[in-house]
DRENNU-695406 format. One record per residue (C-alpha): x negated, y, z negated. Coordinates in nm, 4 decimals, padded with zeros to 6 digits, always signed. Layout:
# DRENNU-695406
ATOM        x        y        z
ATOM        X        Y        Z
...
***
This chain:
# DRENNU-695406
ATOM        x        y        z
ATOM -02.7518 -00.6723 +04.3318
ATOM -02.4870 -00.8522 +04.0960
ATOM -02.5224 -01.2201 +04.0365
ATOM -02.2191 -01.3974 +03.8532
ATOM -02.2933 -01.7194 +03.7455
ATOM -02.0218 -01.9675 +03.6636
ATOM -01.9854 -02.0896 +03.3089
ATOM -02.0722 -02.4642 +03.4418
ATOM -02.3847 -02.3388 +03.5804
ATOM -02.4655 -02.1183 +03.2841
ATOM -02.4408 -02.4195 +03.0700
ATOM -02.6814 -02.6205 +03.3005
ATOM -02.9449 -02.3477 +03.2814
ATOM -02.8914 -02.3345 +02.9143
ATOM -02.9311 -02.6894 +02.8936
ATOM -03.2463 -02.7239 +03.1053
ATOM -03.4334 -02.4268 +02.9454
ATOM -03.3156 -02.4505 +02.5621
ATOM -03.2489 -02.8117 +02.5753
ATOM -03.5311 -02.9993 +02.7741
ATOM -03.7985 -02.7261 +02.7892
ATOM -03.7908 -02.5952 +02.4157
ATOM -03.7553 -02.9619 +02.3195
ATOM -04.0740 -03.0721 +02.5562
ATOM -04.2747 -02.7721 +02.3976
ATOM -04.1274 -02.8629 +02.0623
ATOM -04.2400 -03.2278 +02.0929
ATOM -04.5853 -03.1466 +02.2214
ATOM -04.6659 -02.9350 +01.9428
ATOM -04.5671 -03.2146 +01.7093
ATOM -04.7438 -03.4779 +01.8831
ATOM -05.0592 -03.2817 +01.8831
ATOM -05.0637 -03.1905 +01.4981
ATOM -04.9721 -03.5309 +01.3820
ATOM -05.1925 -03.7613 +01.6273
ATOM -05.5201 -03.7476 +01.8387
ATOM -05.3274 -03.8176 +02.1362
ATOM -05.4611 -03.6540 +02.4549
ATOM -05.1717 -03.4348 +02.6012
ATOM -05.1445 -03.6013 +02.9876
ATOM -04.9022 -03.6873 +03.2164
ATOM -04.7867 -04.0084 +03.0133
ATOM -04.7357 -03.8672 +02.6941
ATOM -04.5378 -03.5729 +02.8724
ATOM -04.3001 -03.8374 +03.0472
ATOM -04.2723 -04.0029 +02.6919
ATOM -04.1759 -03.6771 +02.5497
ATOM -03.9320 -03.6148 +02.8058
ATOM -03.7608 -03.9720 +02.7940
ATOM -03.7195 -03.8789 +02.4098
ATOM -03.6240 -03.4921 +02.4565
ATOM -03.3821 -03.5386 +02.7386
ATOM -03.1261 -03.7619 +02.5394
ATOM -03.1141 -03.5253 +02.2421
ATOM -03.0728 -03.2270 +02.4698
ATOM -02.7785 -03.3844 +02.6068
ATOM -02.6344 -03.4311 +02.2815
ATOM -02.7310 -03.0882 +02.1504
ATOM -02.6646 -02.8679 +02.4609
ATOM -02.3893 -03.0548 +02.6499
ATOM -02.2016 -03.2115 +02.3988
ATOM -02.1815 -03.0529 +02.0628
ATOM -02.2304 -02.6971 +02.1953
ATOM -01.9439 -02.7361 +02.4298
ATOM -01.6719 -02.4912 +02.3489
ATOM -01.4161 -02.7564 +02.2863
ATOM -01.6319 -03.0105 +02.0725
ATOM -01.5212 -02.9146 +01.7639
ATOM -01.1323 -02.8816 +01.8305
ATOM -01.1671 -03.2530 +02.0110
ATOM -01.3221 -03.3859 +01.6852
ATOM -01.1036 -03.1862 +01.4602
ATOM -01.3790 -03.0425 +01.2780
ATOM -01.4318 -02.6490 +01.2159
ATOM -01.7660 -02.4809 +01.2856
ATOM -01.8928 -02.3274 +00.9522
ATOM -01.8781 -01.9882 +01.0918
ATOM -01.5105 -02.0349 +01.1227
ATOM -01.4682 -02.0690 +00.7566
ATOM -01.6541 -01.7501 +00.6902
ATOM -01.4347 -01.5818 +00.9637
ATOM -01.1465 -01.7079 +00.7628
ATOM -01.2497 -01.5537 +00.4143
ATOM -01.3187 -01.2337 +00.5527
ATOM -00.9617 -01.2167 +00.7121
ATOM -00.8404 -01.2743 +00.3673
***
């Protein structure tokens, strides 16, 4: 059986998996490493409250295909591609 995901659905899955889940795991590790806090549901909710806005900025805004075009900047890898063409 073949599944076809639209670009929008794929971006939302990427946002949830990479942005939120990995952000949560990363922040739990950081909290555990630098404090004596017990990881409980309240700490998890606090971490999610911090991780979700960063995930939105990172995954849905900055990684949007037209982000760099809209702010008139080039991606660093675009410069490398131009150098290789020359």
